[in-house]
N, C-alpha and C positions, 0 to 999 in steps of 0.2 A: 503494500500500500505505499503510496507516495502521499506522505501528511506534513511534509516539510519544506522548504525551500533548498535545506541541506542535503536532504534526501534525492531531491529533483537533480542538485547540481553533481551528487556523486552518480546517479542513473545516467545522466549526460556525458559522463567522462567514461562510460564503460567502452571496451574496444567492440569493434565490427565483429558480429557473429559471422562465420564463414556460410555461404550460400547454400552449399550441399548438406550442412548441418540442419539448417533451417527447414530445406526440402524435407530431408529424411524424418526430422520431428513431425513436420505435416503429414507425410505418407502414414507413419506410425499412429499419429492420432487418429486419422481418419479409418484405419485398418481396425485399431483397437476399441475406440470408442463411437464411430458412427456407424459401421457397416453392421454390427449386431443388431442395430435397433430396426433395421429393415429388414423385415420377415414376410413370408408367404401368409402367414397367420393374421398378420394387423395389415396386409394389404399393401405394403409399401415396398417391397421388392418387386418392383414393376419398371417398365419402360418410363422416362420422361412424359411420353404423351398420353402416358395412363395415369400419372400422379393427380391427385385430387387438386383441383384449382390450379394445376401445373405448377406445383410447387417443386423446388429443387428436391431432390432425394437422391435414392440409391444410385443410378445411373451416373449423375455428376460427380458424387462421391469416388466412384470408380474410376472416371475419366480424370480428376484432379490426381488421384493417387498414380495413374500412368503418366500424366504430365510431369509430376515431381520426379518419378523413376527415369524417364528420358532425360530430363536434364542433368539427373546424377550419372547418366550412362550406366545404369544398372537394369540392363535389357530383360534380363530374367525376373526382376523385381517387377518391371512395368507389364511383362505378361501375364503377370497372376490377374490383375484387376482386368487386363483386357481381354481374356479368355473368360472371367466372369461375364463381361459385358457380351463377348459372343454367344455365350450361353443364355443370354438374356433376350438378345436381339435377333437371334438364329440366322439363317442364311441371308447373305447381301446379295441382292440381285432386283432387276427392275420390277418384277412381280411384289416384292413385299416393300420394297423402297423406290417407287417410281422417280426417275430423273426431275421430272417436272415439279415434284414436291420438293424442292431444292430451293425454290423460289421462295422469297421471304415471306410473299402475300400469303402463302399457306402456313399457317399458325399451328406450332405444336403437333407438325405430322410425326408419323411412325419414327423415323429417322433421326429424330431431334435428341440431344442429349441435356442440351442447355440452351435456353434462349431468352432474350431480355423482352419481357411482355409490355406490348404497347397497344394503345387503344387512343382513338380520337374521332370526335364527331362534333359538329358544329355547336351542338346544344347540350352534350353529355358529358362523358368523360374526355379529357384531353391529357392524355399522358403520352408523349410523341418524342421522334427524334428528327434529325433532319438529313440524314444519309441519303435518302432517295434524291433529294434535292440536288444533292452533289454527284450524284451517279447517275440521275437522269441526263438525256442528251438536252443541250442548251434549247430552253424554251422560247420560240420566236413569238408566242402570243396565239390565242385562239386555238389551242390544241395543236399548233405545229411544233415539231420539235427538230432542229436541226434540218428544217426544210420539208420534213416528212409529216403530214397527219397522223397523229396516233388517237386512235379511237379508245376511249375507255380510261384517260389519264387524266381529265379535267381541263381547264383552260385557266387556271388562276396562279398555276405554279410561276415564280418570280424567275426571271432570265438568270441565273447564278452561273458563276464561272465553273462549268463541271470538269470532272477528273475525265480522263481517257486512257485507256491500256497504252502502255509503253512499247516501244518496237520489239523487244523481247517476247513480251506476251502474245502479240498478235499483230501482224500486218501482211497484207498483199498489195505491195507498190511495183508497177512496172518499172521497166529498166528506162535511163534517160535515153531521147531519140523517137523516132517514128516506127516504132518496132515493137511486136506484142510478146515480150518476153519479162519474165520476172527479174526484179533486182535482186542478183545473188548475195548482197549485203544482209537482206532478210529472212533468207530461206530457213534459218534455224530457229525461227519463231517458235514458242512453244506449241501455239496453236496453228499448226500449218497442215493441211492447206484450210483455207477459208472458202466457202461457198460465193466467191467472187470471181469475176471475170472481166476480159478488159471490154470497155465501153467505145469512146471517142478520143481520139488525138486532140490535145489540147497544147496548143501552140506557147501558150504561156508558161504552161508547166514543162512543156518539150518532153512529154512523155503522154500516155495514155490515161485516161481517167479509167474507174472502173465500177462495176454494178453488181447486184446480187443476181446470181444464176439459179433460177427457181428451178430449172430441169435438174442440175446438180443437187439441190436441195431435196428433191423428189428421189432422187435416185441413191443419194447418201454418199455419192462419191463425184470427185472431179479432177480430173489430169491424172487419171489412173491411182488416186488415193482416196482412201475412206475420209469421210468427213466425220470429226468428232461430233457425237450427239450433243455435248453439253455447249457448243458453239450458239446454239440457238437460244439458250438461256443465260449463258454467262457473258456472252457478246453481244452488243448493240450495232448491227450493221443496216438496221433500217427497219421498214416493214417487211418482214419475210414473206407474207402470204400476199400482199399485193407488190411483191418486188420493187418497192421504191427505197432507194438506197440515200443513207443520211448523207449529207454535203461533205462532212468529214473524211467521211468513206470514201466517197466518190472521188476525190481530189487527192488523198494522202492514202489509202489504202488501210487506215487504222480504224479501228471500232471505238465505240462507246462502252462504259459498263453495260450489261445487258438486262433483260428483264427481270432476272434473279433479284435485283436491286429496286426495281421500280414499284412504285406506289400506286394501285389503281385509284383513280379518282382522288388525286391528292389534291388538299386544299392549301393554297398558298405552299408554304415549306413544310407542312406539319404532316411527317411521314408517320403512319401507323403501322406500319408492318412490325413484326416482330425482328430481331436481330438475333441472328442465330449465331451461336460461340461455338459449340461443340457438337457434331453429329456423327452418326456413325461409320460414315465412310472415314473420317479423320482417324477413328479407331482401328479401322482396317489397315490403313496406309501405316499406322504406326507399329501395328504388329508385322507388317513387312520390313519396317525399319529395325525392328529388334530382331527378327530372323536373320536378316542382313549382316547386323554387327555381331551375331552368334553364328556366322558363318554357314549358315543352313540354306542352300540356293533353293532347294525344291519349296520350302514353305514361305520363302520371300518372294517367289515368283508368283505362287499360287494367291497369297492375299494382294500383291500388287494387280495381279490381272482380273482379280473380283471387280475392281474399281474399274479397270479399262473395260472389261466387258460389258458394264453396264453402260459405258460412255460409247460404244459401238467400235472400238478401235481394235486392232490387232494385240494379241496377247504376247507379252514377252516370254521366249520359249528357248532362246540363245543363249546359255550362260557362257559370257566372255570375262567373268571375274568379278568380285565384290565391289571393286572401284566404279564399274560400270553400272553394277544394279543401285549403288547408292545414288549416283546421278539420275538414274530412271525414277527412283524414289521420291528424290526432291524435286524433279520437273512435275511429276505426277502430283504431287502434293501442291505445288503452284498452279496447275490446271485444275484441280478439282475443288482446291479450298481458296482460288482468289477472291480477294475483296471480304475475307471472313474474318479479319482481324487475327491471322495466325503467322502471315508470312514475316514480318519482322523477327518474331519471336522464334521462329525455325532457323532464320539466317544467323541469328544472334546465338542460338543454341548449337549450332554447327560451325560456327567461328568463322563465316563468311559473308557477315552483313555488309562490310565496308566494302570488299571486293566487288561482291555482286551488284550492291546499290550504286556504286560509283561506274561500274562498267556499263550497266544498262539506264542510267538516268540520261534524258533527254536533254534537260534543261543545263545549261552551261552556267548559269549563276547558282545554281543549288550545288551543281559540281564544285564550284570555288569555295563555297562554304561549308562542305560536307568533311567530317573528321573522323577518324576510327573511334574516338571516344563517345560519338555520339551515339553508339550502339547501347549506351547507358544514359539514362537522367541522372544530372549531377545531384549531388546533396547540397542543399542551399548552404550559401556562405554563413548566414546566421547560425544555422546548426553547427557547421565547422567550428565556428568560434565558441559557442557555446559549450562545445565537448572539449577545450581547450587544445582543439586540432588532433584530437585522437582521431577523429572522422575526417578523412581528407578526399579530394578527388585527384587521386594519382595521375588516372588516365588524361583527364582533362588538363591538368598540370603539363605533362610530357606533350600535349599536343598544343602546348603555348595559348590555352584557354584560361 
């Protein structure tokens, strides 16, 4: 109990506890004190979608344990709660967990493990965020988004400066000149191919513009390659049904974030979607990562391919080494979980945040300000001073900040 200023001053001077110790304490606490509380008899040992009033429960406890263990590189320790999740959630496939339900407009679907609950109406409950206003294409007014009328998304959203995918994530840009060939600098994008084809030559751009290829979408392949099913939900190319292409996509070959994040009938910037933080596909890919680090190639590819099968792309079957499998898992996590608040934490956990972010950031100004220490938030200077500088920001100091 902190009952005096002297006691508070003593606490402030305590040294920093190693992060791996904190994570292990949290893992043990959940295992010993939370999990026993969830039983079949009391009805609380259930999937998150089945919890009363969508309360956090058994599934979230297991997922947090697995996350703590992964950060500590305790692969066997992570598999214990992950296997319990697998027992709870069952077979991961399109029949049990439809890809369409990864869209946030579907609240608390079967696949969810934890999501932030939102609701908003003009005259009723108003608990909301504004992620959709950032992730939707720029609103030109009257329900026209980046040059394309979109039905069902209202007419009142402000014209926010929206995000878009970087070139590493997804792009189909023709080469310079009056030629229908793909620019070779962009063929390693994570989502490749996109259902886009050549449109007309633009003399100002000195290359072809592109448009949605409706026939390729219907066939599920283009230029001899399968189109990832996630493209239609995770990337915003335009109105896929009508074949109308967003301006930024037509001119530059890049998508907006997709309908996964868009909020139907959005009023102003009041986004009433739930924000999905953890879901079963994440746990499946975590199992693949654990088995990869335990050098079990067969199980690694089995779990990796569960996610790829639902996406409608070819399985990974040719084992060429665990380094290649590690890269395949990391890329699959980027595709499957893009925009779901996980990527920075993954990159930091793998020790590659700065290199990857710097390499694939398109903004030159941002690159000039980016430092390796930014993988962590700094401890406020006031708290460092109050601790007598027992607490320090060594990485920030090393980077001259």
